[in-house]
N, C-alpha and C positions, 0 to 999 in steps of 0.2 A: 503495499501500501502506500502510495508517495501522494505529492501534490503536482498536480499536473499542470496545472493552469492558476491563474491569480491574475485576477482584471482590477484594477485601481483605479479610483474616479474622483478628481480632484483630492489627491490624499498628499500633504506634507509638500514634497518639490514637484510634484506629479501633476498637472492641469489637463482637465481632459480626458480622456477614456485610456489607459495605458493595459496591452493585454502580455503576459509574461508568461510562456510556454517552459516546464521542465519536464525532463526527460526520468527515469525510473534508475535509481543509485544514485550518485554522491554528482550535486549540483556544483558549481563555483559560480560567488559573484565576484566579479574583478572591476576595477577602472579606480578611475583617479578620485582625487578628494571631492565631495561634494556632488557627489553624480547620482545618487541615491541610492546607494546599496544599500545601506542603513532601513533606507523606508521601506527598500520591499519588507526586509526580517521584523520592520515593525507592525508593517501590515499582517504577515503573519501569526504574530504573536496579538493582535489584537483579536484575531478569529479565536485563536487556539490555549491563548496566553493565562495566566492563573491572574491578573492584574485586571481590573476593571477599566475601559478605557473612553469615553467621552469622545466619541468619533469626531464631531464637528468640531475639537479644539485642533483636529490634523490638519485641518479644513486647509487647500493653498491659498495662501495670499492675495496673489492675484485673482480672486473669483468671489463671486457675489456673494451674501450667507446665505441668499435663496436659492446656491446653485446646492446639487445632491453632493454628497462626500458618500464613497461604495469603497465596500472592498467585497471581492466577492472570490473562494478558494474551490477550487476542482480537487477533490482526493480519488485517486485511480486506483482499482487493484487490478490484475491482470490475473488472478484466482477467484475462488466462490468468494465474493465479500461478506455474507453473511453470516458463515463459519467465522471470519476474525470477528467481524460485531460481536458474533456471539458472545464470543471466549471473554472479548474487553469488554460487554456491558451485559454481560448475562444475571448480574444479579441488580438491576437499574429497571423499575416497569415500564420505562420510555423504549425497553429496545424495541418493541413492536411497533410506536409510528416511526421511528429511524429505520427500519426493515423497509417501510413501505415508501419512503423515500431514496430508496436506490435505486438509481438510473442502470439498465443491462443494455448490454449489445451483446455480439455473440461472442465475442472473446473480452473482455473487459467490463466491471462494474463501475459505477461512478456515483456519487455524494457530492451535490453543489450545495455549497454555503452560504451566505451573506449576508455583513454586518453595514446598514446605513444609516445614514443623518433622516432618514423622512422616517415618516410612521407610517406603514405597511396595512391595508386594510383589504382580505382577504376571503370577506367576508363571513369567516368561521370566528375567526377572532384576530383585532389589528394587534401591531406591536407598537413599542415606545422605540425611539431613536437606539439604536447603539444594542439591539436585540439579535442575536443570533437567529437567522430564518434559515431553514432550509427546502433548496428548492423540491416542488412536486410536477411532478411530468404529467399527473392525470388531472392537475389542475392549472396546468402549465403557468405556473406563477412560486416565487417565496412565500412560504408561511411561515408563520409563529407557531410554534407546537411546542406548548407547554414541556419544562424539564429535559430537553435535549442539551442546552447547555452542559451540563459536568459530562454526561455519555461520550458527548462527543469532543471534547477538551482530550478523552482519554483516547482519542485515536489517532493522535499526534503527541507526541513531546516535544514539546519544543529546545534545543541545546544552540545558544548564541552564545561564539564565542568570538570576541572581536582582539585585533590585529594585536592588541597591547594586552591582552590576557593568557592564559596560559593553558594551554589543550587540555595538558594530564592534567592539571589540578580541576576543572571543570568538567572533566569527565569523570 
């Protein structure tokens, strides 16, 4: 299981919509200072990190307060992901809700998550800005499913090692 895609909109130094694709295995971010490498990691931490973030605080300074700030993450597995999800969240009552939001193709399975500065109303339940939403193929929209935050955060453990840190001590 890996992050296969990250879409950020008006987030930190990125004005407009920017799409990043990742491959299975190790992916490296490299570049000059102040090009946005840390912003990509910050976006992933907003979705999977253990800290609570106010996504509007990350608004690109060149955007209007009325413009949406959002982060979308696609998690992909080449294996049968429900087995993986069962093992990770087997003791959580919301595992069935998550399983109902898995997108399946012939060779892969995906989960799409989104955090936005906007309130989303999908008919069943509206969301507050900054809540983790999960994509439903059935409704073709991101939905606010009560209680999914904790089990979804277990799907990916974010380990961030900056250039001035010792990788050995962090691992």
